N, C-alpha and C positions, 0 to 999 in steps of 0.2 A: 933817516935809517931807513923809513918803510919805502920811501922813493928809492934809494940803492937799493932794495930789498928788488922790490920790482923790473927795476930797470936791468940786473943779475938774471934772474927768472928770465926776463924778455930777450937776453942776449941768447942763454941756453938752449933757450927752444929754438931761435932763427939759427945756429949752429949745430943745430941736433942732437944737442947732448939729452937734452928731457925733453918729451913730448907735451903738448896741452898742458902747459903752468894751470894747476888748480890751488889755490888759497885759499885757506877758511877766511868763513866773511861771518860778519856779527849781524845777529839780527833780534839782539836783544831789544826787545818792548816793544816792538815793530806789529803793524795791525796788518796779518796777511790773510785776513778771511777770507776763507774758496781759491787761495794762491792755487797756479800747479807749478810744482817743484819735481815732479814726476819723474825717474829716469835721471837726475842728476847725481853728481859728484859732489857732498858736502862735506867731507869728511872733516873733522875735527869744527864745524863749524857752532857757531851760538846762537841758539835760541832762545835764551833765557825769557823767561817773565814774558811771550811773543803770546799774540793770540793766534791760534792756529787753526780755531776753528775749520771744520768742513775743510782743510787746504790736502792737497792730494801730494805725498811723498810719495807712491806707489811704484816700486823698484829701484827705487834710490841708494844709493849709498852713505848711511848714515853713522857711519864708524865713528865711535870719539865725540860725538855732537853731545850738548848740551843742551837739553828742553827741562832744567830747572824751572818749574812754576809754570810751563807754561797750560797752554791752553790747547789742548788738541780732541775736542769732543767734535765726533763726528766726523774728523779725518782718516783718512784713506792709505791707509801704511801696507797694504797690498805686498809684498813681497819685496820688502828693507831692510837693508841691514843696521842696522841699531846696536850693533856688539859695542862693547864700553863705554856706552854713552850714559852720561848721567840724566836720569828719570825723575829725580828727587821731587815728588809735590806736583809732577806735570797731570793734568788731566784726560786719561784717554777715554771719557764715559762713553760708548757708542761707538768708540773705535772701530777701526777696519786692521786689525793686524794680522788676516791673514797668511801666513806662510813665512812670518817676517822673523829676526833672524836677532834676537835679544840677549845671545851669551855675553856675559860676564857686566851687562848695566846692571848700575843703581839707581834703585827704581822704591825704597824706602818711601810709602808716603804716597804714591802715586797711586792713582784711581782708577780702574778698569770697570765699573758698573755698565753692563753691556757691552763689553767689548768682544768684537768676532775675534777667536784665537786659532780656528784651528788650522794646525800645522803651522801655527808659531814654535818658537824653540827659545826655552826657557833655561837655556844652561847657566847654573852659575848665577842668576841673576840673585840680587840681593833687593829683598823686601818683606812688609809687616808679615808676617803667620793669618792675618784675616782678608788680604789680600791674596794669598796665596789658596786659601782654601774656597774664593768668590771664582776663583781662575778655573780651579779644579772641577766645578759645575758644570762647566760648559767645554773644561779641556777635551778635545781627539785631534786622530789627525797624526800625521807623519810630514815633516819640513823636507821639500823636494831637496835642498839642497845640503844640510846636514847629514837626511838620512833618521833624526831624531822622534821619535815620537813626542807629542805635547804634553799628555800627562807623566811619561817618563820623568821629563826635563823639569818639571813642574816638581815631582817628587809626591804625585796624588799617590792617595793609597789604592 
């Protein structure tokens, strides 16, 4: 079945009905330390429980991606779009989330200690209250794409 889908997508691309087919990739449990995935379209891909320490995902389209239980310690997610992604139990310790969009993401039990979040958009993100309070301590800036203030998207007092 997978082969049929790939052949169909290739044929549609050849006849010009779709441009550059993009398929979700499975990187579950992969070791991708210091890998460069910047400026990539990775929508709906899965990085569940992957080791992504110091990975470069800057300016990538990560909408709908699963990062469940992934280690993103010191990762570069600057300008990445993580809308509607699963970030539950992921570790964003010392990660760079400058100008990232996390709108509608599920981040319950995610760890954000030391993360840089200037200009990040956390609109309707589901996370624990203690994580929200931690993020509010360093929240500042306005997301250049959505125009929303980081503090407002975190519902900081």
